[in-house]
N, C-alpha and C positions, 0 to 999 in steps of 0.2 A: 471510601470516598477522600476527596481532597478538598482540604479548606484552606483559604488564603486569607491571612490576617495582615493588613498593612497597618503598621503602628508607628505613627509619628513619634517625635521625641517627647517624652514624658507622659505617654498615653497608657502606661500600665502593661507594657509587653511581658515582663517577667511574671507579673501577676497572672495574665492569660495563660502563659506557657505553663506555669505550675497548676492552675486550674485545670487545663486540659489534661495534664498528665494524670492528676489525681482522679479526674473524672473517669478516664480510661482504666485506671487500675481498680477503683471501687465499683465501677460497672461491669468488671468481668467476672465470670464464674470460676476462673482458673486460680488456684493457689499459688501459683508461681507467674501470674500476669506481669510482675515487674521485669521478668526476665526477657519479655518479648515486647518491651516498649523501649524504644532507643530516642533520647532527646539529644541531639547535636548542636553544640554552641560553637563559637570561634576562638574563645580564649579560655585558658585555664582558670582565670578569675571568674569568668562568666559561668564555667562548670560549677565552681565551688558555690557560687550564689544560688545557681538552681538547685543543686542537691540540698543545700541548707534550707531554702525556702520550701522545698517539698517535704522534708522532714520535719521541719517546724510545723507546717500546716497539718500534717498526719498527726502530729502529737497533739495539738489543739483540739483537732476533730474527735481524737481517742478520749480525751479527757472532758473537755467542755465544748461541745459542738456549736453550743449557741454563741460562743465568743468568737467563731471563724466566720470572716466575711464571704468565705467560699460556700458556706452551707446552703443558702437559697439556689445558688447555680447548681450545685451537685446534686440536691434534691430534684431539680427539674431535669437534669441532664441524665441521671442514672435512673430515676423513678423509685429511688429509695427513700424510706423515712429517715428521720434524724437518728433514731436508736440503731438502725441498721447500718448507717453511714459510720456512726461511732464504733460499731462493733468491728466493721471491716477495716477501718482506719487503724485500731489498735493491732489487729491481726497482722495486717500488711507492714505496718512500721516494725513489728517485732521480726518479721519474716525478712526484711530488707536488712535490719541490724545484723542477723544471723548470717545473712548471704550477702554482705556488702558489695563483694566483688562483681556480682551480677546485676547491681543497681546501675543500669546503663545510660548515664549521663556522660557524655565525653565531648572533647573537641573533634571537629571532622578530620583533622589530621591524625589525631589517636585512632579514630575509627577506621580510617584507610590503612593506616600501618597494621592494625589487627587483620584486615583483610589480606594485606600483602604479604603476612607472616604465613598465612594458609596456603601461598603459592611460592614459597621459596624455592621448590623442586623447579617449578616451570620456569622461574626467573634465573636459575642456575647459581644461587647463593647458598651459603649456610644460614641455617636457621638463627645463629647467633649473630647476624650481621648487626652492625650499628648503623644509627640514623645520623648523618653528618649535616648541620645545619648550615654550615660555611661552604656553599658550593663554589664561591669564587677561589677558594684555595685549592680545590681539586681542579678547576679549569686551569689555573696558573700552572699547577704541576704537570697537567697533560699537556700543554702548550710547550714547556720547558722540554718535555721527553721528546716531542717532536723535533724541535729545533736541535738538541743534543743529537739525534740519530738522523739528522736529514740526509747525509750522504749516502745512507744505507737505505734509504727509502725509494731509490729509483731515479732514473735520469728525468723523468716527466717533472717530477715534483721539484728537483733541482733547477732544471730549466725555467719553470714557473717562477721559482724565487728571483733567478737572475733577471728575467724579463721585468718582473715587478719592480725591482730595485733600479734597473735601467731607466724605465719609464718615470719613475718617480725622480731621479736624479736628473733627468733630461728636462723637466719643468721645475725643478729648483725646490721640490717639496721637502719640508722637514719630516721625517718618517722614521718610526720605531716599528720594525717587523713584529716584535713580541706583544707589543701593545695592541697592535691593529689585529693580531690574530687573537688575542685573549678577548678582545671586545666582540669579535665576530662569533667566537666560539660560545660566548654567553648567550648571545642572540639566538644561536643555533638550538640552544637547550630550553629556550623560552617556550610556553605554552602558545604564545603568538605565533610562533613558526609552525608548530604542528597544526593550528587552526587554518592558518594562511595556505599551508601547503594542500590540507584537505580541500579547501575551498577552490584552490586553483587546479586541483586533480593532477598534482605532479607528484613523481617519485623522487625524493631528494637525492637518492643514491645515482640515479640516472642524470638528474638535472645538474648535479655539481661534479660531474665525471670531467676529467681533464679534457675529453675531447670535446664534450658539450660546451664547457666555458670557453674553450677555443673558438669554437664556431660562433658563440655569442659575442667574444670580443671582436673577432673579424667582422661580423655584421655591424656592430658599434661603430667600430674604426671605419669601414666604408661610408657609413651616414656622416661621421664627423669630417671625413676628408672631403667628401662631396660637397658638404655645406660651406666649409671653408673655401674651397675652390669657388663655387658660386658666388659667395660673398665677396670675395676680392675682385671677380669680374664686374660685379654689380657696383663695387664702390668705385672702381675706375671709371664706370660710366657716369658716376654721380659726382666724380671729382670736383668738376665745376661748381656744382652747388655746395659742396662741402668746403669751399675756400682753400682749397690747395692740401687739405689733410690726407694724411698718409692712411693707407688701409688699415695698418697697424693700430691706428688710434681710434678705431671705430668701437672698440669694445663697449665704452660708456653708452654709445648711442643704442647699441643692441638691446640694453636693458631700458633705457630710457623711452624708446619708441613703443614698448609695449605697456608705458605708464604715462602716455602724453597727457591724461586728464590731470596728473597730480605734477606735473611739471610746472614750477613756479616762475622759471625765467624766460621771458618774451624772447630771447634770441634764440634759446633751445626750441621753443615751440615753433618759432618761424622756420628754423633749418629743418625740423622734422615735418612741418607741412610742406616745404618744397620737395620733400623725398616722396611724398604721396604719389601713387601711381605708376612708381619706377620698380624694376626688378628688385632693388634694395629693400623697398616697402614690402614686397611680397615675401621675400625671404624672412623678413622679421615677423612675420604672421605664423602659419601653421609649421612651416619648415624649421622655424626657430624652436618650437615646442619639440619638433622630433629630434632636433639636434641635441637639446637639453636633455631630453630622456635618455638618448644613446650616451651622452657623456657620463650621466649619473649612474647607468647600468655599468659602463665599462670600469668605472671607479671601483664599484662594488665587486667585481669578479675577482680581484686578486686574492682577498683573503678567503673568499669561498672556495678557492682550489684547494684548500686545506679542510674542507669539510668532511669528506670521508675518512681522511686519516685521524682527524680530531674525534670523530664518533667512535672509531675503533679503538684509539689509544684511551679514551674515556672510559670505555666499557672494560678494558683490559685493567686499568687503574683501580675502578671500583671493586672488580673481583678480587685483586691482589689484597687490598685493603679491607675486604668483606664490609664495605660500607655502601649505604645508598643515600643520596642527597635528598633531603626532604622535599625539594623543589621537584626532583625528577621521579619521585614515588607516584604521584598521581598519573602522569603520563604512562609510567610502566604499567601500573594496574590497569589502565584503559586499554592498554595493547593486549594484556592477558585476558580480560573479561569481554572484549569487544565481540558482541554477537553472542554471548554466553546469556543462558536464562537464569533466573534468580534461584531456583532450587539448586543448580550446580554450585553458585557461589556460597549459599547457605550451607551446603554439604561440606565444603571446603572449610568453611569458618567454624563449623560445629555450633552454629546458633541460628535461631530464626526470629526474625522480628516482624510482628503483625502491625505495629504502630510505629510511624515515625514523627518526631516534632523536630522541626528545622528552624533554628534561630538564625536571625542575621542574614537572611538568605540573599540580601542585595550584595554581599560580600563574597558570594559563592563564584567560582570560575567554571568555564565552560567544561573543562576536564572534570572537575569535581562533580558537576550536574551529569555529565555523560556516565560517570562511574556509579552514581546513586540511581540513575534512572530505571534500570532493570528491577531494583529492589521496591522502588517506588510504585512501579507499574504492577508488581506482583501484589503489593499491599493493597493497592486500589482495586485490582480484580479480585481479591480474596475477601473482601467485605472488610479490610482494615481501614485505618485511617492515616492520611498523610496531613500534617498540620504544619503549614509553611507560613513562617512570620517574618517579616521585614519591612524595610522602607526605603524606596529609591532615592528619597531626598538625603538619607545618611550614607550613601554609597561614596567612599572616600578613598577606596584601595584599588582603583583601576590600575595603578602602576604594578600592582601585585596581580593582575590578570582577573580580577574581580570583573562582573558584567551584570549591571544592574537590569539589562534587558531580559535576563532570565526572569527575574521577578515580574517585570512590567508585562510580558505576554507569553514567554516559553512554557511557563508552568502550565497554564491554562490550555495552551495548544497541545501540548504533548502527553498530559496525563489524563487518563479516562476519569469520567463522573467527577468533573471538578466542579465545585458550587462557585457561584459568583463571589469575588473578593469582597471582603467586609474591611471598612476602614474604621479605626477607633477615632473618634473626634475630639475626646475630652483629654485635657492635659492636666494630670495631678501633680506635676513637679513645680511649675512656675507660677509667680504671683500674677495678678491681672495684668498689670502694666507691661511686664515681659511678655506675656503670650499676646497681647493685643498689638504690641509693636512688631513681633515676629510675624503675626497674620498679615499686617498691612505691608510690611516691607518686603516680604518674599513673595507676596502676590505681585507686586510691583515688579520685583526682578525677574519672576517668570514671565510676566506680560512682556518686559523689555526684551528678553532673551527668545521668546517665542517657545517657551517650554511649559505652557499651561497645563497641558495633559499630564506632564510628570508631577507638577506640583499641584495637582487638582485637589489634594486633600491637605494641602498646607495649613488651612484655616482650622483653628481648634477652639473648642469650648473651654472656659476656665473651670476646673473641677477643684482646685486646691482650696481648703478651708481657710486658708491665711485670710485674716481680715484686712491688713494692711495692703494697700494697692501695689507696693513694690515700686521700683524706680529704674528708669532706663535713661542714661546720659550718653549723649552723642558729642565727642569733643573733636573739632578740627583744630589741627596746627597748621600753621604756615609752613610749606616746604622750602627746602633750600634749592633755588634754581630748578623748581619742578620735581626734585627727588625728595629722598627721605630727609626727614630732621631729627636725627637720633636724640639729640638732647632735649628739644621740645616734647618728643614723645616719651622719654624717660621722665620728665618732670611731670607730664599729664598722669601718667601711671601713678606715680608717687602720690599726686594729688588724690586720686581716686582711693588709693591705698588708706591714705590719712583720713579722709572722710567716712570710710567704712569703720575703721578702728575707732574714730571719735564717736561713732553711731553705736559703739557696742560690740562690733564683730571681733571675734578672736582672730589671730593670724591664720589659724587652720580652716577659718571659714572663706578665706580669700584664695582665689586661683587666678593666675595671669595666664592666658592661653596665647601662644605664638605660634608662628607659620614654620620657624626655622629654629635650630639650635643656636645659631649664631645671635639672633635677636633675644633668645632666652637668656643666654649667658650675658649679653649686655644689659638687660634689666635686672638680672640677679646682682651683678656687680654693682649697680646704680643703687639698688635697695639696701644692699649690705653696707655700702659705703655711708647710708643715711641710718645706720643702726638698726635695722630691721632683720629678722630672721627670715632665712629662705631655704626652701628644699627645691632644687631643680634637677633637670635631667644630667647636667654636668656634674653637680654635687654627688649624684648617685653612680656616677661613672668609676668603675673598678680601677681603670688605669689612672684616675685623678687621685686616688687614695695616696697620702704620703707613705703609709707603711707598704702597700704594694709596690709604689715606685722604688723604694729603697731595696726591697727583696728582689726585685727584677734588675736593678743596677748592680746588686752583688752577684747575680747569676751571670750577668754580662761580663763581669771582671773575671769569671772563671774562664771564659772563652778567650779574652783579650785583656792582659793585665794592664795594658796601656790605654784602656778606653777612658778618654778624659772626661766625656759626658757622664759616664757612670760614676767616676770619682767625684765630679763635682755634686752629683745628686746625693752621694753618701756624705760627703763633707768629712767630719771627724768621727761619724758614726762606725763603730768596729763591730761588724756582724760576723760571726765565725761561720765557717763552712764544715759541717759535720764529716768526718772521714769514714770511708768506707761504705757509702751508700751506693748501692747498685742499680735502682731505679729512679727515674726522673721524679717521680712524684715523692719518692723518700728523700731525695736531694732538697727539693723544694720545701718539705715538710721541716727538714732540719734547719734550713736557712730561716723559715718563718719563726721556729721555736728560739732561734738565736736572737732574731730581731726583737722578740717580746722579751726576751731576757734582758736587752740593753734599753728598750723602751718600754717599760711595764705599763705606762699610760696608754698604750694602744690597745690593751686588753678591753679598756673601757670604750674607746671610740672607734676601733678600726677592725674589731673582730669579724664583722660580717663581711668586709671587704676582703679580708686574708682567707676566709673560709671560701669565698666565691673565687679567688685566685687558685686554690687547692681544688676546687671542683672543675675549673677550667684545664687545669694541668692534667687531671685525671681523665677527663674526657678526650683530650688531644692524644695524650700517651696511649690510650687504649687502641687507637686507630694507628698512630704513626710510630709508635715505639719511644724508646728512651733517647731521643735525640734532641740534646739542649740547644743547639745551634737552630735546628729546624723550629723548635718550639718559641725561641726568641724572635726569628723572623715572622712566625705567624703572629705573634703577641704585637708586634710592630705594625702589622697590617690591619689590626682590629681596631675600631673606634667605638664600637657599638655594645661594649660589654658593661652591663649595669646590674646593680642589685635592686631589688624590690624597693618601691618607696614605702616606708613605715606610715600606718594609717593613724597614729595617735600622736605624732609630733605637732608641736604648737610652732608652726612656721607657714610662711605664706607659700603656696605651691606655684611654681612655674613650670610648664609643660607645654608640649606641642599639642595642636589640635587633635592630631591622630591619637596620641596617648590620652587624650581626655574623652574620647569617645566612649559612651555608656556610663560615664560618671556624672556627677552633678555636684555643685557648690553652692552655698547661699550666695556668695557675692563672686561675680565674674568679671575680669577686665580683659577685654580682647584687644591688643594693641598692633600697631602696625598694619592697618587694614590694607594698605597699598600692597601688602605682600599677597593678598587674595586676587589674583588676576587670571585672565585666560593664558595659560602657557600649554601649548601643544607639546606632545611627546617629541623627542629628539629624532625619533627614527620610526620606521614600521616596516614590517615585511609586506611587500605590495608586488603586484603583477600590472604591468603597463597596460593601458587601454588599448586593445588590438581591433577595434571594431571597425575602422574604416579602412583597414588594409595597408596604412601607409607605413607601419612598421614591419620589418622582415619578421616571417613567422618563427625564427630561431629565438627571439626575444620571448616568446610565449611559453618557452620550454622550462623556465625556472622562475622562482620568485627572488626578490632582492630586499636587502636591508636598506631602504632608502632613507637618507638624511632628510628632516623636514626643515624647510626655510621658508618663512613668510613671503620673502621677495622672490623666490626662484621656484619652489615646488608648485606653486598654482599654475604656473607657465610651463609645466610639463605633461606627459600623459599619466602622472601620478597624481593628478589634481583632485580626482575624485576621492582617493584616500586621504589626501590633505583636508578636504572639506569635511569629511567625516570626522576626522581627527580633531578639527577645530570646533565642530559642534559639540563633540563629547566633552572637549576641554571646557567649553563654557558651562556645562552641566557640572563638571568637577568643581570649577570655582563656585557655583552657587552652593553645592552640596557642602563644600568644606566651610563655608562661611556660615551656613545653616547649623551644622554640627556645632560650630564655636558658640554662636548665639544662643543655642538651646541648652547649654549646660547650666544656666543660671536658674536659681530658685527665688531668690528675693530681689537681687539688684544686678543690673548690668551696665557696664561702661564699655563704650567703643571708642578707641582712639585712632585717628586718622589724620593724614595730612590732607591739605585742601587739594582738589583736581587742579590741573593746569588752567592758565588763564583762558585759553581757548574754550575749554570744557565749561567754565563758569560762564562764559559770554553764551554760549549755546544754551545752558540751563536758564539764564535771564531771557533770552528770546523765547525759550520754550514757555516760560512762564507767562510772558506777555502776550503771545499769540495763541496760547492754548494747545498748539500744534506740537507733537512730538518732534524732537530735534533730529536732524539727519546724522549727527554724530553717533557713532556705535559706542556704547559704554562696554569697556573691556576690564575695568578694575572696580573693586567695591568701593573706594572713595567717591567715584564717580556716581554709582547708583546711590549711595547714601546722600550725596549733595542733591542729586536730582529728586530724590524722594523728598528730601525736606524743602526742596525748593530755594536752597541757599546755605550759608555757612553755619547758621546757629549761633552759639551753642544750643543744643536742643535737650529738653527733659522731658519725659513722661512719668507721671505719678510722683510720689513724693519720696524722699530719703528714707530708708527703711531703718527702724529702730530695733537693731538687733538686741539691745538689752531688755526690751519688753518681750521680745520673742523668747529669750531664754527664761524669763521670769514666767511666762504662761505655758512653756512647751511641757508636754506629757512624754516622759520616757517610756520606750518600749524596749529597755534593755533585757527586762525579766523575759520577755517573749522571745528575743533573738537567742538567749542562752537556752532556752527550755530543753531543746532537743539534745543538748550536750551533757545535761544533767538528769537524764531519765533514771530512776532508781535501777539498781542493778537487779533487784528482784523482778522488776516489770519486764526485764530483757529475757528472762528465762522462762517466764510462764507462758 
């Protein structure tokens, strides 16, 4: 059967996953049952946590089962007595330790790579292929190859480029062909493209053929020319009412007319009113939507003309390098197993799973879901268990193609024998004030956004045994002309940190959560300037380490002895280059040794960064060979290379909300709340609305990467796609803020600028009349302000006494380490 567990933040998700795994294990009559249970997580850290939890609990159950909180549930679910559970736990613990590679707890990407390895013959790759994480570099290389060989690719493509450039020059556009092609190429490889093409029922090869794109361009051109001609004629008829303005000056009125209610200037309103009932007014209705739609489509057809060449070139490049992009693996696997049954897939993989435990399911993409579906159906039909765990409210990776709607409804609709979802109502993480604030605030947010169904389980019961109530502070600072006020927000963060430290918190107890890296760097610099120790994403960046910067600068001088920037970085540091090295990795290793010889202090402070550099060089050289120039170009293009954050460092942690997901901290400070706002995606693959027959049929033969604009897209035949994107963006905003505010265990501080004066007036009116304001809330400062009914400052609970917490705390260190110190004899018996 299929069970769905909806686990809000802090509700004991990992506990329940481990309980379910152990229950399935101990309830089985098969000695190798652990080989047939697959637990899927989304990060390596979550995988390690899950394995550790399972092994620790098995050890406790095998030694002193009465100490395990799992025992009552396991006795009820398996029907076994305590002594039988103790015996089985010991047996399975030893079996897993002897056969650890078959202990199947892995990330979803690792599982799919395992499956894909079984189909290497079908995909035309060697079994030794490498997985490439940086798809952008592959896309860039494929585009460069196309442009380098353009004359040999046929007259059609050359003519297409010439037409493209001529049109761009005619309208005075600034245009870079390579950048435009790379952007479109990346979009063609996205999961969203595959889904949109399937939904529209089009064949991309036929849709993006030169012949079809020319037909589309001709149809768009006819619409554009006809509209402009009719507009000129209508404008001439209206010339008197327009006070002698020329037809060429009408562009502002085109946009203004469709927004009459928002026009503040009386003269403009009068002018537009005079136009009512004229041909001019008619054209600015539905014909203008048709015109804007055609104009948008024609703009996108240029780069789409390279689609077929790009796909062929990309496939050729991947085979030459014997690499697969991690992003493309899911789509490739989907094409291979589409329509296949589970036995065939299992036969190829050489393993069969009878039970699946799926964690963080709200982060699953449609392609990942489709790839798992045959296996999940087989499990459900064969009497196995699918245990699906997730929380729609914590879905924050839609930009990576995750789709929370799968958890909300798709699983129940498409898997047989699905039990009604169960929601975990307790919060074991946070103190009372934190839980109660989040309960009330996010119910308010859900009501204002109309997403009450999604947030129906947001209210939680306090289960923490913490006696202190905890504390929530909401601090508003005055904005600068309605915008951010970095200095004031920095000062508010510093004050919150000072209060926590004064109350007995250690620096490592405190986490500052930010929306962007730029804000994180700003806060880190400010706290460092005030003598505080900080660990931030930027400080963990490999490229920012002094030792790595110097090593890379020395490598750059090998290519160009006149590189002034490299000389400036090195200063008077004399790093030797070892002679006779044949490989790129050997060269870099030699330079690293020389660097450590002249700066021995780096052995204490920089070793982890230098090791990370060597790992990066090895991975790159395995695929690309010993090309120093190519590696340095790749290095310059990467800004996301980081080492893992140490867990035991005594410093304030500054991280993005996305990095904080799944973590918890005694003291959390969420700053720059104004960065949490409704932001639609920049584009989407769309098909125009063809229902009334006003658009020519040719436009329905393809889909288009339409750029989204709040001012323009709603007035096109892509408005339905924009409306859907806007609604999803509202949920994104709420979810991201929910994740941020639910990381806190003991105290939570939110720092925000005040909303605009207009919004404050609307709030006052709402408070006075008791009726919801007409103003739409689109930023979290507005939601906070309206929730509290004013500027505050607001405090719930009382300042947390961290010193008391430490005096009374009970350590569980011995339990955490127990499975790592099982006597050797116990493993061999």
